[in-house]
KEFIDO-517020 format. One record per residue (C-alpha): residue in three letters; x, y, z. Coordinates in steps of 0.2 Angstrom, whole numbers, plus 5000, padded with zeros to 4 digits. Last residue first. Example, Ala and Ser with C-alpha at 12.3 -4.5 7.8 and 13.67 -1.06 7.14 Angstrom:
SER506849955036;ALA506249785039;
***
This chain:
ALA492050804854;VAL492650884869;THR493150764883;ALA492550734901;VAL493650614911;SER493050484923;GLU491450434913;ASP491850244911;PRO492550224929;ILE494350194932;SER495550044933;ALA497250114932;ASP498850054924;PRO500450084934;ILE501450244933;SER503350224936;ALA504150344949;ASP505550224950;PRO505450204969;MET503650244971;GLY503250394981;VAL502950504966;LEU501450384963;ALA500650424980;ALA500850604976;GLY500050584959;VAL498550504968;ALA498450654980;ALA498650774965;ALA497350694954;PRO495950664968;PHE494550614955;ALA492850684960;ASP493150854952;PRO493150774935;ILE494650804924;PHE494250924909;ARG495050874892;MET495850974879;ARG496550894863;SER494850894854;ALA494751084856;LEU496551114851;GLU496351034833;LEU498051094829;SER497551114810;ALA496351254815;LEU497851354823;PHE498751344806;PRO497151384796;SER497051544806;ARG495551664806;GLU494151534807;GLY495251424818;TRP495551564831;GLY493651594832;ALA493351404835;PHE494651404848;VAL493851544857;GLU492151454857;VAL493051294864;VAL493551404878;ASP491851464882;ASP491151294880;ARG492351224893;LEU491951364905;ARG490151334905;ASP490351144903;GLY491051134920;LEU491251284932;ALA492051164944;THR493451164932;LEU493951334941;GLY494551234956;GLY495951144948;GLY496051024932;VAL496251034914;VAL497050884904;VAL498050944889;ASP498150784878;GLU499150754862;VAL500650844869;ASP501550954856;VAL502851014869;THR502951204865;LEU501451234853;VAL500251114862;LEU500651194879;VAL500551374873;ARG498951334865;VAL498151264881;ALA498751414890;ASN498051534877;ALA496351444878;VAL496351474897;GLY496751654895;GLN495451684881;ALA494151604892;VAL494651714907;SER494451864895;HIS492751804889;ARG492151794907;VAL492851974911;ARG491852044897;ARG490251944900;ALA490352004918;ASP490452184913;ALA489052164900;SER487852084914;GLY486551984905;GLN486051854917;ASP487251724910;ALA488651844914;CYS488051864931;ASP488051674934;PHE489751664927;LEU490451794938;ASP489551734953;LEU490251554950;PRO492051624948;PRO491851734964;ILE491351594976;PRO490951664993;HIS489951804985;SER490351974991;THR490952024974;PRO492452104966;TRP492552044948;GLN494252084940;ARG495252044956;ALA494351894961;ILE494351834943;ALA496251854942;SER496451764959;GLY495451614953;SER496551604937;ALA496551664919;VAL497051854917;THR498451884930;GLU499051704928;LEU499451734910;CYS500751864916;GLY500352044912;ARG501752134921;GLN503252044929;GLY503752044947;CYS503251864951;LYS501751924961;CYS501051994944;LEU500852184941;VAL499352224930;GLY499552224911;ALA500652334900;PRO501752194894;ASP500152094891;VAL500351904887;VAL501851874899;ILE502251694902;HIS502151684921;GLY500751554922;ILE501751444910;GLU502751374924;GLY502651204916;ALA504551174916;THR505351264931;GLY506351124939;ARG508051184934;SER508451084919;GLY506651044915;ARG505450954927;TRP504750824914;LEU503750694924;ARG503750524917;GLY502750424906;GLY503750464890;ILE503450644894;VAL502350704907;ILE502150894909;GLY501450994924;ALA500551164922;ALA500251324931;LEU498951454934;GLY498551534951;THR497151524963;GLY496651364954;LEU496751324935;ASN497951184934;LEU498451124916;TYR499050944915;ALA500150904900;MET500250744891;SER501450614884;GLN501550424884;ALA500150394872;SER500950524860;ASP502350394858;ASP501350284847;ASP500050154850;ARG498650264855;THR497050234864;ALA495650354860;ILE494850454874;GLY492950494870;ARG492350354881;PRO493350324896;VAL494850204896;SER494750054907;ASP496549994907;GLY497150154913;SER498350274905;LEU497150434906;LEU496950424924;HIS498750384928;PHE499150534917;ALA498050644928;GLY498850584944;LEU500550614937;ALA500050794932;ALA499350814949;ALA501050784957;LYS501750914945;VAL500451034951;ASP500750994970;ASN502651014969;GLU503450854975;VAL503950774991;SER504550594994;VAL504450505011;PRO505150335016;ALA504350275032;SER504750295051;VAL503150405054;ILE504050545064;ALA505750535055;SER504950525038;LEU503950675041;GLU505350785047;ARG506550735033;GLY505250755019;LEU504550915026;GLU506251005028;LEU505251175028;GLU505651345021;GLU504551505020;VAL502951415025;ASP501451525029;LEU500351395020;ASN499851505005;VAL501551565004;ALA502451405001;HIS504051494998;GLN505151345000;VAL504851155003;ARG506351035006;GLY506250845002;ALA508050844998;LEU507950764982;ARG506250834978;ASP506851014981;VAL505151094980;GLN504651274977;GLY502951314983;PRO501351214984;ILE501251034991;GLY501150854985;VAL501750724997;GLY502150544993;ILE502350405006;SER503050235003;ALA502850045006;VAL501750075022;GLU502249965036;HIS503050115046;PRO501350195047;ALA500550045055;MET499349955044;GLY497549905043;ALA497150015028;LEU496150135038;ALA497550145051;ALA498750195037;LEU497550325031;GLU497350405048;THR499250395052;VAL499850465036;GLY498550605035;ARG498850655053;VAL500750655051;ALA500450775036;THR499350895045;ALA500650895060;VAL502050935047;VAL500951075040;GLN500551135058;GLU502451145063;PRO502851235047;GLY501451365047;ARG499651345043;GLY498651185047;THR497651105033;ALA495851055035;PHE495250875032;ARG494950755017;ARG495050565017;ARG495250425004;GLU495450245005;ILE495550104991;VAL496250214977;THR496850094963;GLY498650114957;ALA498849924954;GLU500049914969;ASP498649984980;ILE498250164983;VAL497950254999;VAL497250434998;ALA497450595007;ASP496650765002;THR497250915013;LYS496251075014;THR496451265015;GLY498151305007;GLY498251125000;ILE499250975005;ASP498950834993;LEU499450675002;GLY499850504994;ILE499950345004;ARG500650184996;MET500050005000;
***
């Protein structure tokens, strides 16, 4: 049995998978803030999930943790996880010492990319996803639309981190040099137009879920809401286009909090693709709409990917998954 933890800014998603990669137990609970509480959260996840699997923590084959921030995966060190109030934490070493089991740590989006790939590469392939015999079947990109925007890339069945670990940080590609200041210090980054934080900035509201309020108001006829909604769709479409043009993956799997908007967001993005295709035969030839897939909210991609990160060779076993696990654009 292997345990995977997805430690987010407000909640932690924890799973146990067997050797075939099937999720056999899952729990969610609040995440503590600050280094000590983050470690305590991880310990809680490991001990509770191990108990559910009928094991002691030290009997677990491996433990993987996905967490936001800069991650030194070899050292198990996390830096600049601002949403967790963590500047630096030796998470792998501290957690391993407490639970007496091997621990691997990975950036949460990269972990989710492994989880998404695991979903796509299962024995039971969802309708609308064609099986492939060529190298494209071993490559995909995961686009995370959450508070920020980032991607994880899987090439040849393995995570591609790049020479310095920044592969997939497409949220900081500048799309408007005269745009708003991004937290990275640049202006007009993709993240400033297509993310949860971008929507909250462009659509001030007292509603507890700004993206939902934005789309509802747009549906009700608000011109301002329609303008912001279209800008978000263009930003997501740009992110998919960047991933296809740079790594030419067959599938761009979209996940993260904004995908809870479902068909409304997907249809908006497909409409942008259609407009591009009418003006550019080259973009039309890329067939971007058919290469974009939305991962279901119910699938714990980051937690499953974290469990896979914990495997010694980071290999990805075949999955057994429900028929409708991944939505696709026809």
